[in-house]
N, C-alpha and C positions, 0 to 999 in steps of 0.2 A: 786538778780539775781541767778537763779538756775545754779549750776555748771554742765557743761557737762563733764569736766575732772578734776580729783583730783589726784595730785601727791604728795606723802608724803615721804620725806627722801630718795630720790634716790641716790644710790651710785654705781659707775662703776669703776672697777679696771682691770688692766692687769698685767701679770707676768713680773717681772724684774729680773736683776741679783742679787738683794738683797732682793727679795721677791716681793709681789704684790704691785703695785703702784696705788693709788686711784686717778683717773682723774676727776671724778664727785663726789662731797662730800656734801651730805645732801641737795640736791635741792628739794624744795617744792613749789607748787603753785596750784591754781585752775584756771580753764578757763570756762567762760560762752560763750554766743553768742556775743563775743567781739573780738577785735584785740589786741593780746598780742605780744609785741616785746621782743626778747632776744638778748642782745648786749654784746660785749666783743671782745677781741683780738682773733686771731687765736690760737687754743689750749686751750681756756678757758672752753671748755666742752659744747658749745652750740649745735653743731650737734649731739654729743653723747646723749645729753638729748632728742633731737627729735627722734633719732633712737630707744632709749630705750622705749619710749612711744609705738612705734609700735612693740616692741620686735624683732628688726632686728639684734641686736648684738648676735654674736655666740662665743663659746669658741675659744680662751682662755679668752675672755672678761667675766667678772663676774658681773651680774647686781643684786643688792639687793635693795629692796624698801619696806617700811612699808605698803604703799597702792598705788595702781594704778587702779583707777576706772574710767570707761567711761560710762556715762549715767546710773550710779548705778551698773554697772557690773564690777566684779573683773577681770581685764585683765590678771593678773598673774595666775589665776586659770584656764584659758582656755587652751585647748590642741592646738597644732600647727594647726590642721585642723580648729578648731573653730576660731583661731586668723586670719587665712586667710580670713574668712568671714567678719572680721572687717576691715582689711586693704583694702583700696580702696573704699569699699562700705560705710563705716562709717567714717573712718579716712584716709585721703590721704596725701601723702608727695611729694612735688616737690623738686627734688634733685638739686644740684648746677649747673651742666653743662649737657645739653641734649646730648652732644656728647658721654658721658659715661653712660647715663641713657636709651637711646633709643637703641633698637636692630638693628644693622646695616644691617641685611639681611631680615628684614620684613618691608613692606611699612608702611608709616605713617598711612594710613587709617586702615590697619589691626591691627596695635598696639592699636589705640584708640578703635576700635571695640572690641578687646580682653578684654580691661578693662571693657567694658560694659557686654559682654557675660559671663564673669566669675561670675558676680553677679546677672544677670537677664536672664530669659529665654524668649526671644522675637524673632519674625521672622527675618530672614536675611534682608529683605527689610526694616523693621523698624529700625534695627541696622544701616544700611547705612544712613537712613534718619537722625537718631540721630547724627551720626558722622558728616554729612554735616552741620547740625544745630549748633553743638558745634564748629566746625571750623569757621563758620561765627561769632559766639559769641566772639571768640578770635581774631576777625578782620582779618581773612584770607579770602581774597575776591575772590579767585578762588579755592574753596574747592575740586571740582572734580579733578582738576589737582594735587593739593597738596596731596590728598589721595593716588595717584599712585606713589608718590615720595618716595625715600629711605632717611634715615636721613642725609647721606652725601650730598644730593642734596638740602638741605634747609639751609638758613643762621642761624646764632646763635640766632637772635631775633625770627625768625620763629620757630626754634627748641624749644625755650623756650615756645612759645605759644602752640605748639603741646603738650609739657609736661603738661601745664596747662589744656588743653582740655582733655587729657587722665586722669588726676587726678580728674577733676570736672564732667566728664560725668556720673559717678555713683551717683552724687549728695550727697556727703558725708556731715556729720555734722561738721567735723573739717578738716581744711587744714593746714598742716605744710609746710611752704615755707622756704627752707634752702638756703639762699643766692640766691634768684631766679633771680637776675639781675647782679651777679658778673662778668659774661662773656660778658656783653652787654655794648654798648656805652651809653652815658648819655641820648640822645634823645630816644633811644629804652627802656632804663630803666624806664623812666616816663610812657611810653605807657603800658609796661607790668604791672607795679604796679597799674596804674589806672584801668587796666583790672581786676586784682585780686580784687581790692577794689569793683568794680562794681559787680562782681560775688558773693563776700561775702555778700554784701548788698542785692542782688537779692534773694539769697537762704537762708538768715538768718543763716549763718554758723559762727563757731568760727575760728579764725586765729591765728596761732603761726608763727610770722615772725622772722626768725633767720638771723642776719646781724651784720656786724661790722661797718655799716654806721649809726652813731647816728642821723644825720639830716634826713635821710630817715625814720628811725623808729619814730622819733618825728612827722613827717608829716603824716604817714599812720596808726599809732597805737593809741590805747586808753591808754594802760598801758605798762610799760617797766620794765623788769628785767635786771640788770647789773651783768654779771658773770665775775669772775676773779679767775684763778687757780682752776676751778671746783666748785666754790661756788657762790651763789647769795649774792652780797655785798650790793645791794641797789635795792629797788622797789619803783617806783613812777609813777605818771600820766605822760603820754607822753608830755603833754603841759608844764610840769614843768621840763622836762629833762635838759634844759640848766640852770636851777637854782639848779641843784643837789649839794649836800654838801659833799658826800663821796669823799675822796682824790683820789681814783682810777677813779671814774666817772669824776671828775674834770680834772684829768690828760688826760683821753681820749678826753674830750672836748677841752682842751688846745692844744693838739697835732694835731688838724685838721687845715690845712691851710685855710685861708680866702681870698676872692677876694680883700678885702681892707687891705691886710696884711701890717703891718708896723714894725713888730718885726724883728730884725736883725738875730735872731737865733730861729728856730722853736723848741719848747720843744719836748722831746722824753720821752717815758715811762722808768722809772727806775725800771726794773724788779727785781733787787736785793732787793728792799724794798717791792715789791708786789704792790705798788701804789705810786702815786706822780710823779713828773717830775724831 
């Protein structure tokens, strides 16, 4: 499988009272036209890894990497202007909560249209048609009405669908989905993830799904990276996730409550040891 994305020895640090603190430490992986899950607790470095790929981190963050290549192109060698042509058009990222990602004073339709106009020069009428088509693809059944709404006028589930439409309308090669269902109830979560899966399959894209939900990643991904304290501690096929052997991965799995729960005490992570229960 030809690699779309190559990441080698990514390190991210921030200043602290006793010097710089490294929060992502030596993360490396390749991504083809597949679905890669990155799991771990909050603070394990998952989202910072995704943002680093798009070069979204600014000082005082310091990003160091031996290689960051997309489709054979060195992303670290690109100017800010050149990088803006990659973001959205070639690599898109769905952020965690649409309430903080959508512009509150611009209508839904104009925001999706902007994502298209930035990267393509097409007539206004064609843009509007593409926006309506994309809203229909994300299962919004009254696109004309929704296009006129502002972000505060749509539900959390609809807002997340709008974000997906915005990120996918330029037809990127890679989608980074950072906790795309964290603010949604269980029934809407499944709908949104099924939608992402359909769009990925339809367009032959690569997916990086960032989540703390191990069951979700096992269901929707092909391969999984497990991160702890800024490092990848285990890599395995998604189908083998529940047979993982690393103590940290086992601790994550054991701390998830089950419907048929019989344990009197639910294990919790022992962070003093870095892994285990």
